[in-house]
C-alpha positions as CSV (number, residue, x, y, z in Angstrom):
1,M,-45.1,-40.7,-13.9
2,E,-42.0,-40.6,-11.7
3,V,-39.7,-37.6,-11.2
4,K,-36.6,-39.7,-13.5
5,D,-38.9,-40.2,-16.3
6,R,-40.9,-36.9,-16.3
7,F,-37.3,-35.2,-17.0
8,R,-36.1,-38.0,-19.1
9,E,-39.4,-37.1,-21.4
10,I,-38.9,-33.7,-21.5
11,F,-34.7,-34.1,-22.3
12,D,-35.7,-36.2,-25.5
13,E,-38.5,-33.9,-26.6
14,S,-36.5,-30.9,-26.4
15,P,-36.5,-29.2,-29.5
16,I,-32.7,-27.8,-28.4
17,G,-29.9,-30.2,-29.1
18,I,-28.4,-31.6,-25.6
19,L,-25.1,-33.6,-25.3
20,I,-23.9,-34.9,-22.1
21,Y,-20.2,-35.4,-21.2
22,D,-18.6,-37.0,-18.1
23,K,-15.6,-35.0,-16.4
24,K,-13.7,-36.8,-19.0
25,G,-14.8,-35.5,-21.8
26,K,-16.7,-38.6,-23.0
27,L,-20.1,-38.6,-24.6
28,I,-22.7,-40.4,-22.3
29,D,-26.0,-38.8,-23.8
30,I,-27.9,-37.3,-26.6
31,N,-31.1,-35.9,-27.1
32,Q,-33.1,-36.6,-30.8
33,S,-32.7,-33.1,-31.5
34,A,-29.2,-33.2,-31.7
35,R,-28.8,-35.8,-33.9
36,K,-31.1,-34.2,-36.2
37,I,-29.1,-30.9,-36.1
38,G,-25.9,-31.7,-38.1
39,M,-24.5,-34.8,-35.8
40,S,-24.6,-38.7,-37.1
41,Y,-27.6,-40.0,-37.1
42,K,-26.9,-43.4,-35.3
43,L,-26.1,-43.1,-31.6
44,E,-23.8,-46.3,-31.4
45,D,-21.4,-44.3,-33.6
46,I,-21.3,-40.8,-31.2
47,L,-21.5,-42.7,-27.9
48,D,-17.9,-42.5,-26.3
49,K,-16.8,-40.0,-28.7
50,N,-14.5,-37.1,-26.7
51,I,-15.9,-33.4,-26.8
52,F,-12.6,-32.2,-28.0
53,D,-12.7,-34.3,-31.1
54,N,-15.1,-32.1,-32.5
55,P,-13.5,-29.5,-34.8
56,N,-15.9,-26.8,-33.4
57,I,-15.1,-27.0,-29.9
58,A,-11.3,-28.3,-30.0
59,P,-10.0,-24.6,-30.6
60,I,-11.8,-23.1,-27.7
61,K,-10.5,-26.1,-25.3
62,E,-8.6,-23.3,-23.4
63,K,-11.0,-20.5,-23.2
64,L,-14.3,-23.0,-22.4
65,L,-12.4,-24.5,-19.3
66,K,-11.4,-20.9,-17.9
67,E,-14.7,-19.0,-18.6
68,R,-16.8,-22.4,-18.1
69,L,-19.4,-20.7,-20.7
70,I,-18.8,-19.7,-24.3
71,E,-21.9,-19.6,-26.8
72,F,-20.7,-19.4,-30.9
73,Q,-22.3,-19.9,-34.4
74,T,-21.2,-22.2,-36.7
75,P,-22.6,-22.7,-40.4
76,L,-24.6,-26.5,-40.6
77,N,-22.4,-29.1,-42.2
78,P,-24.6,-30.9,-45.2
79,G,-22.2,-34.1,-44.8
80,N,-23.5,-34.6,-41.4
81,I,-27.6,-34.0,-42.4
82,K,-29.4,-37.5,-42.6
83,D,-33.3,-35.8,-41.6
84,D,-36.0,-35.4,-44.3
85,D,-36.9,-32.1,-42.1
86,Y,-34.0,-30.4,-44.5
87,D,-34.1,-29.3,-48.1
88,N,-30.3,-30.5,-49.6
89,S,-31.3,-28.7,-52.8
90,K,-30.9,-25.0,-50.0
91,N,-28.1,-22.8,-49.7
92,F,-26.4,-24.7,-46.2
93,D,-24.1,-21.6,-45.6
94,S,-27.0,-19.8,-45.0
95,V,-28.0,-22.2,-41.7
96,L,-26.3,-21.3,-39.0
97,I,-26.5,-23.7,-35.4
98,N,-25.9,-22.2,-32.1
99,W,-23.8,-23.4,-30.1
100,N,-23.7,-23.2,-25.8
101,V,-21.0,-24.8,-24.0
102,S,-20.8,-25.1,-20.4
103,V,-18.7,-26.6,-17.8
104,T,-20.7,-28.7,-15.1
105,D,-19.9,-30.2,-11.7
106,S,-20.3,-33.6,-13.5
107,G,-18.4,-32.8,-16.8
108,F,-19.9,-30.7,-19.7
109,L,-22.7,-29.8,-21.0
110,V,-23.6,-28.6,-25.0
111,Q,-26.6,-27.3,-26.3
112,I,-27.2,-26.7,-30.1
113,Q,-30.2,-25.0,-31.7
114,D,-30.5,-24.5,-35.6
115,I,-31.4,-20.8,-35.6
116,N,-33.5,-20.9,-38.6
117,K,-35.8,-23.3,-37.4
118,C,-36.4,-20.6,-34.1
119,K,-38.9,-19.3,-35.8
120,T,-41.1,-22.2,-36.7
121,S,-41.0,-23.7,-33.1
122,Q,-42.0,-20.1,-31.3
123,K,-45.4,-21.7,-30.1
124,T,-43.6,-24.6,-28.6
125,H,-40.9,-22.2,-26.9
126,K,-43.3,-20.5,-25.6
127,K,-45.1,-23.3,-24.3
128,R,-42.0,-24.5,-22.5
129,D,-41.8,-21.2,-21.3
130,E,-45.2,-20.9,-19.9
131,K,-44.5,-24.2,-17.9
132,F,-40.8,-22.7,-16.8
133,D,-43.2,-19.9,-15.2
134,R,-45.5,-22.3,-13.5
135,F,-43.0,-24.0,-12.2
136,F,-41.1,-20.9,-11.3
137,E,-44.2,-19.1,-9.5
138,D,-45.4,-22.5,-7.5
139,D,-41.8,-23.2,-6.2
140,L,-42.0,-23.4,-2.2
141,T,-38.4,-22.2,-2.3
142,G,-38.0,-18.1,-2.8
143,D,-36.5,-17.8,-6.4
144,F,-35.2,-14.4,-7.9
145,I,-32.9,-13.2,-10.3
146,A,-30.9,-9.8,-8.6
147,T,-28.0,-8.0,-10.6
148,P,-24.7,-8.0,-8.6
149,K,-25.8,-4.7,-6.6
150,G,-28.6,-6.8,-5.3
151,K,-31.6,-5.0,-7.4
152,I,-34.6,-7.9,-7.8
153,I,-35.0,-8.3,-11.4
154,K,-37.2,-10.8,-11.2
155,C,-38.9,-13.2,-8.3
156,N,-41.7,-15.4,-7.2
157,P,-44.4,-15.5,-4.7
158,S,-42.1,-17.4,-2.4
159,F,-39.7,-14.9,-2.1
160,V,-42.2,-12.0,-1.8
161,E,-43.9,-14.2,1.3
162,I,-40.3,-15.1,2.6
163,Y,-39.3,-11.1,3.0
164,G,-42.7,-10.1,3.9
165,F,-43.8,-7.9,1.3
166,D,-47.3,-7.2,0.8
167,N,-47.2,-7.8,-2.9
168,H,-45.3,-8.6,-6.0
169,E,-45.0,-5.0,-7.2
170,K,-42.9,-4.0,-4.1
171,A,-40.3,-6.7,-3.9
172,L,-39.5,-6.2,-7.5
173,K,-38.6,-2.5,-5.9
174,S,-36.0,-3.8,-3.3
175,E,-32.6,-5.0,-3.2
176,I,-31.9,-8.0,-1.5
177,S,-28.6,-6.5,-0.6
178,D,-29.9,-4.4,2.0
179,F,-31.4,-7.2,4.1
180,N,-27.5,-8.0,5.1
181,S,-25.2,-5.6,2.7
182,N,-21.9,-7.2,4.1
183,D,-23.0,-10.4,3.4
184,W,-24.2,-9.3,0.1
185,I,-20.9,-7.9,-0.7
186,N,-18.9,-11.1,0.3
187,L,-21.6,-13.3,-1.5
188,I,-20.5,-11.2,-4.8
189,N,-17.2,-11.6,-4.7
190,M,-16.9,-15.4,-3.6
191,I,-19.7,-15.9,-6.6
192,K,-16.8,-14.2,-9.1
193,I,-14.5,-16.6,-8.6
194,E,-16.3,-19.9,-7.8
195,C,-19.2,-19.2,-10.0
196,K,-22.1,-20.5,-7.9
197,I,-22.5,-21.1,-4.1
198,K,-24.4,-23.7,-2.5
199,G,-26.1,-24.1,1.0
200,H,-24.8,-20.4,2.3
201,Q,-26.3,-19.6,5.4
202,S,-26.9,-16.2,6.8
203,W,-29.5,-13.7,8.6
204,H,-31.7,-10.9,7.1
205,R,-33.4,-8.1,8.4
206,R,-36.6,-8.1,6.5
207,P,-38.2,-5.2,5.5
208,D,-40.8,-4.8,8.5
209,G,-37.8,-5.4,10.6
210,K,-38.3,-9.0,11.2
211,L,-35.2,-11.0,11.4
212,I,-34.7,-14.1,9.6
213,H,-32.4,-16.8,9.2
214,V,-31.8,-18.3,4.8
215,V,-30.3,-20.7,3.6
216,A,-29.6,-19.8,-0.4
217,N,-27.9,-21.6,-3.6
218,L,-26.7,-19.0,-5.6
219,V,-25.8,-18.8,-9.7
220,G,-23.8,-16.0,-11.2
221,I,-24.6,-15.2,-14.9
222,F,-21.7,-14.2,-17.0
223,S,-21.1,-12.0,-20.3
224,D,-19.3,-13.4,-23.4
225,S,-16.4,-11.1,-21.7
226,G,-16.5,-13.4,-18.8
227,K,-18.6,-10.0,-16.3
228,L,-20.9,-10.8,-14.0
229,T,-24.6,-9.7,-15.4
230,H,-26.9,-11.4,-12.8
231,V,-27.5,-13.3,-10.0
232,K,-29.5,-16.6,-10.3
233,G,-30.9,-17.4,-6.4
234,Y,-33.1,-19.7,-4.8
235,I,-33.5,-19.5,-1.1
236,F,-35.5,-21.0,1.7
237,D,-36.4,-19.1,5.5
238,D,-35.2,-21.5,8.3
239,T,-35.5,-19.6,11.0
240,D,-37.2,-22.0,13.1
241,R,-34.7,-24.6,12.8
242,K,-32.0,-22.1,13.1
243,K,-33.6,-21.1,16.7
244,A,-34.2,-24.5,17.4
245,E,-30.5,-25.1,16.6
246,E,-28.9,-22.0,18.8
247,Y,-31.4,-23.0,21.8
248,L,-30.0,-26.7,21.7
249,Q,-26.5,-24.8,21.6
250,A,-27.0,-22.7,24.1
251,S,-28.4,-25.7,26.3
252,E,-25.6,-27.5,25.7
253,E,-23.0,-24.8,26.6
254,K,-24.9,-24.5,29.8
255,Y,-25.0,-27.9,30.3
256,H,-21.0,-28.3,30.1
257,S,-20.8,-25.4,32.2
258,L,-22.5,-26.9,35.2
259,F,-20.9,-30.0,34.1
260,D,-17.5,-28.7,34.0
261,E,-18.0,-26.4,37.3
262,D,-19.7,-29.0,39.4
263,L,-18.1,-30.1,42.6
264,T,-19.2,-33.7,42.2
265,G,-17.1,-36.0,40.1
266,D,-19.1,-36.1,36.8
267,F,-18.2,-39.2,34.1
268,I,-19.6,-41.3,31.6
269,A,-18.1,-44.5,31.1
270,T,-18.2,-48.1,29.3
271,I,-19.7,-51.0,31.2
272,E,-15.9,-52.2,31.2
273,G,-15.0,-48.6,32.7
274,E,-13.0,-46.8,30.5
275,I,-14.0,-42.9,30.7
276,L,-15.3,-41.3,27.8
277,E,-16.1,-38.2,29.3
278,C,-15.6,-36.6,32.5
279,N,-15.3,-32.8,34.3
280,P,-12.5,-31.7,36.2
281,A,-13.9,-32.5,39.5
282,F,-13.4,-36.3,38.7
283,A,-10.4,-35.6,37.9
284,E,-9.2,-34.1,40.9
285,I,-10.8,-36.5,43.1
286,Y,-8.8,-39.1,41.1
287,G,-5.7,-37.5,41.7
288,F,-5.1,-36.8,37.7
289,N,-3.3,-33.4,36.8
290,N,-5.7,-32.8,34.1
291,R,-9.2,-34.1,32.5
292,E,-7.3,-35.1,29.4
293,L,-5.4,-37.3,31.8
294,A,-8.7,-38.7,33.6
295,S,-10.2,-38.9,30.6
296,K,-7.7,-41.9,29.3
297,C,-8.3,-43.7,32.8
298,N,-10.3,-46.7,33.4
299,I,-12.2,-46.5,36.9
300,S,-12.7,-49.9,37.2
301,K,-9.3,-50.1,37.9
302,F,-9.6,-48.4,41.2
303,N,-11.5,-51.1,42.7
304,S,-11.8,-53.9,40.6
305,F,-13.9,-55.5,42.8
306,D,-16.7,-53.0,43.1
307,W,-16.8,-52.5,39.8
308,P,-18.5,-55.4,38.4
309,Y,-20.7,-55.9,41.5
310,M,-22.2,-52.3,40.7
311,I,-22.4,-52.9,36.5
312,T,-24.4,-56.2,37.6
313,R,-26.8,-54.3,39.7
314,L,-27.3,-51.8,37.0
315,K,-28.2,-54.1,35.2
316,K,-31.0,-54.7,36.9
317,E,-31.9,-52.2,39.0
318,R,-30.6,-49.3,36.3
319,K,-29.7,-46.8,38.8
320,L,-28.1,-47.0,42.7
321,Q,-27.6,-44.2,44.9
322,G,-25.8,-43.8,47.5
323,F,-22.8,-46.5,47.0
324,Q,-20.0,-46.5,49.0
325,S,-16.6,-47.8,48.4
326,W,-13.3,-47.4,49.2
327,Q,-11.1,-47.1,46.2
328,R,-6.9,-46.3,45.3
329,R,-6.6,-43.5,43.5
330,S,-4.1,-43.3,40.6
331,D,-1.1,-41.7,42.7
332,G,-1.9,-44.6,45.0
333,M,-3.7,-42.6,48.0
334,R,-6.7,-44.7,49.4
335,I,-9.8,-42.6,49.2
336,H,-13.7,-43.3,50.4
337,V,-16.1,-42.3,47.7
338,V,-20.2,-42.1,47.5
339,A,-21.7,-42.7,43.8
340,N,-24.9,-41.8,42.6
341,L,-25.2,-44.1,39.0
342,V,-27.5,-44.5,36.4
343,G,-27.6,-47.1,33.4
344,I,-27.7,-46.1,29.8
345,F,-29.7,-48.5,28.1
346,N,-30.0,-49.1,23.9
347,D,-33.0,-50.0,22.1
348,S,-32.7,-53.6,22.9
349,D,-32.3,-52.9,26.6
350,E,-29.0,-53.5,27.2
351,L,-26.6,-51.7,29.3
352,V,-24.2,-50.0,27.1
353,K,-22.7,-47.1,29.2
354,V,-22.9,-45.5,33.2
355,K,-23.1,-42.0,33.8
356,G,-22.0,-41.4,37.3
357,Y,-21.4,-38.7,39.9
358,V,-19.1,-39.3,42.8
359,F,-17.4,-37.1,45.7
360,D,-15.0,-37.9,47.7
361,D,-16.0,-38.2,51.8
362,T,-12.8,-39.6,53.1
363,D,-12.8,-37.1,56.0
364,R,-16.3,-38.1,56.8
365,K,-15.6,-41.7,56.5
366,Q,-12.3,-41.7,58.7
367,A,-13.8,-39.4,61.3
368,E,-16.7,-42.1,61.0
369,E,-14.8,-45.0,61.7
370,E,-12.8,-43.3,64.4
371,L,-15.7,-42.3,66.4
372,A,-16.7,-46.0,65.8
373,R,-13.3,-47.1,67.3
374,S,-13.5,-44.4,70.3
375,K,-17.2,-45.2,71.0
376,N,-16.1,-48.8,70.7
377,Q,-13.1,-48.3,73.0
378,M,-15.1,-46.3,75.4
379,T,-17.9,-49.2,75.5
380,E,-14.7,-51.7,76.1
381,I,-13.9,-49.8,79.0
382,L,-17.6,-49.3,80.5
383,D,-18.4,-52.8,80.0
384,S,-15.4,-53.9,81.7
385,I,-15.8,-52.2,85.0
386,Q,-17.7,-53.5,87.8
387,D,-20.1,-51.1,88.2
388,G,-22.8,-49.8,86.8
389,F,-23.3,-46.8,84.4
390,I,-26.4,-45.4,82.2
391,A,-26.6,-41.9,80.1
392,L,-30.1,-40.2,79.7
393,S,-31.5,-37.9,77.5
394,P,-33.5,-34.6,78.5
395,Y,-36.1,-36.7,77.7
396,W,-35.3,-39.5,79.7
397,H,-34.6,-42.0,76.9
398,F,-31.5,-44.4,77.7
399,I,-28.6,-43.1,75.5
400,Y,-25.9,-45.6,76.9
401,V,-26.1,-48.6,79.4
402,N,-23.2,-50.8,80.1
403,R,-23.3,-54.6,80.9
404,C,-23.6,-54.0,84.5
405,A,-26.5,-51.5,84.6
406,S,-28.1,-53.8,82.0
407,E,-27.6,-57.1,85.0
408,Y,-28.8,-54.1,87.5
409,F,-32.0,-53.7,86.3
410,G,-32.6,-56.9,85.0
411,V,-33.3,-56.2,80.9
412,D,-31.2,-56.6,78.0
413,Y,-29.0,-53.9,76.7
414,E,-31.0,-54.2,73.6
415,D,-34.2,-53.5,75.1
416,L,-32.9,-50.5,76.9
417,I,-31.7,-48.2,74.1
418,G,-33.7,-45.9,73.1
419,Q,-36.4,-46.3,75.6
420,N,-37.9,-44.0,78.4
421,L,-36.6,-45.1,81.7
422,W,-40.0,-44.4,83.4
423,E,-42.4,-46.3,81.2
424,T,-39.7,-49.4,80.9
425,L,-38.7,-49.4,84.7
426,P,-42.3,-47.8,86.1
427,E,-41.1,-49.1,89.5
428,L,-38.6,-46.5,90.5
429,I,-41.4,-44.0,90.2
430,G,-41.7,-42.5,93.6
431,T,-38.3,-43.9,94.4
432,N,-35.0,-42.3,95.7
433,Y,-34.2,-42.8,92.0
434,E,-36.8,-40.9,90.6
435,S,-36.2,-37.4,93.0
436,S,-32.5,-37.5,92.9
437,F,-32.6,-38.0,88.6
438,R,-35.3,-35.0,88.7
439,I,-33.2,-32.8,91.0
440,A,-30.2,-33.5,89.1
441,I,-31.9,-32.6,85.8
442,E,-34.0,-29.3,87.4
443,T,-30.7,-27.4,89.5
444,Q,-27.7,-29.3,87.4
445,E,-26.3,-30.0,90.4
446,I,-24.5,-33.6,91.2
447,Q,-27.0,-35.6,93.6
448,H,-25.9,-38.8,95.5
449,F,-28.0,-41.3,97.3
450,E,-27.4,-44.6,98.5
451,T,-30.1,-47.7,98.2
452,L,-30.9,-51.4,98.1
453,G,-30.8,-52.9,95.2
454,L,-33.5,-53.2,92.7
455,H,-33.7,-56.9,92.4
456,N,-31.1,-57.8,95.3
457,P,-32.3,-56.0,98.4
458,D,-29.7,-57.7,100.7
459,H,-27.1,-55.5,98.6
460,C,-26.8,-51.8,99.2
461,F,-25.4,-49.1,96.6
462,E,-24.6,-45.9,96.1
463,F,-25.3,-43.6,93.5
464,T,-23.8,-40.9,92.1
465,V,-26.1,-38.5,89.3
466,Y,-23.9,-36.1,87.3
467,P,-26.4,-33.8,85.2
468,S,-25.3,-31.7,81.8
469,A,-26.6,-30.0,78.8
470,D,-27.6,-33.7,76.8
471,G,-28.9,-35.0,79.9
472,I,-27.9,-36.8,83.0
473,S,-25.3,-39.6,83.7
474,A,-25.6,-41.9,86.3
475,Y,-23.0,-44.1,88.0
476,W,-23.3,-46.6,91.1
477,R,-21.4,-49.2,93.0
478,D,-22.2,-51.9,95.4
479,I,-21.4,-50.9,99.3
480,T,-22.4,-53.8,101.1
481,N,-19.0,-55.1,102.3
482,R,-18.6,-51.5,103.5
483,K,-21.7,-50.9,105.0
484,K,-21.6,-54.3,106.9
485,L,-18.1,-53.2,108.6
486,E,-19.4,-49.6,109.5
487,N,-22.2,-51.9,111.4
488,S,-20.2,-53.8,113.3
489,N,-17.9,-51.1,114.6
490,K,-20.8,-49.6,115.9
491,K,-20.8,-52.5,118.3
């Protein structure tokens, strides 16, 4: 049997007459007992009737709306009796009906009971009470009834377990207010005004010293004069959930702290480039005065050609590392950035967001380009001269070779750079080249020597070798004509 059907059965079979009204006071449901106790027997005659059309309730309307719960008694009206259970010959003035009228979240609840029949239905009541006690005892929620000062009047085994008591008797000797005194005082003040509290969360210190987090639903029980007499509560221990929540919150705070303090410009954007989140470093890199302004920008605007290209690659590769790009900041300044990008995909494996980490390396890039320009300029100068020039590392590897030197050795430039001099040109071993080069390295003194051409012995060359901490450089020029002139002068 479903829960709804079970409670419908309990509603219909209850010996107490129950009438349910909506917020406008219209009757929407009534059980069998209510139709027998002084009410019209035909349901269709009373549905949609307003609660305040009832002559017993109309005079107490203002008091009911203020106090929300009123109990009173009236004599049974024999004119409404259509029940064979009653003897019409008896004095109906002696038959009293007990009324319990309350205001609920969904409207109004009226409970009526023939006091004279209470005695004959004690067995039924006892069974119902036993059923209630069984529900109370078996409930996994910690159920209790306490005085406004916190003294426990009644509690179930779950309450005993939640608060770490050894047995039920010890729990009944406790005061729930001791677990968090300030919180209990505040709760009592709230209940006096609101009558009930739902989902209240608080930390409690159990009698054994263990700290637990509980969630409670509380209902106030008031006397006829409106005085709070008891508090009925339903609590459960959600310490594990609360600790997990606090751990997650601490992790998020730590992440945001690292995110905000990171010197790298961090951001999350849509695939269209709209910034969803960014840190202060991102705002600074792109020339914004604050993060709020940066969060309203579109990163694709900084380089409209690169962004579609990066999105296309991300869809295939899922992440990009070390992507370099020249971009135009919000203030028009040109900057060079290096970016690591990670794609965020949905369950359908579609790229939906981009998480990026960028840093501004404009100074390095400009220095690199300046160095490249200087190197190119030096290369052009050295290649333009008609003399040979090489630079060697301390370990005899070619660092630089100009065009003239490449022709002199008869080896292409690409085949010399990075290669060992003696392994590439073994014919130089044991010659003036080797002795002069090694003396320059060892003594750190400039060396001069003359020699015939390596592949054109009819030419004479003058070599000058310059040592340095980074190796040696050699410069040579063709002195054939000078030598011929000197020889002719000698004659």
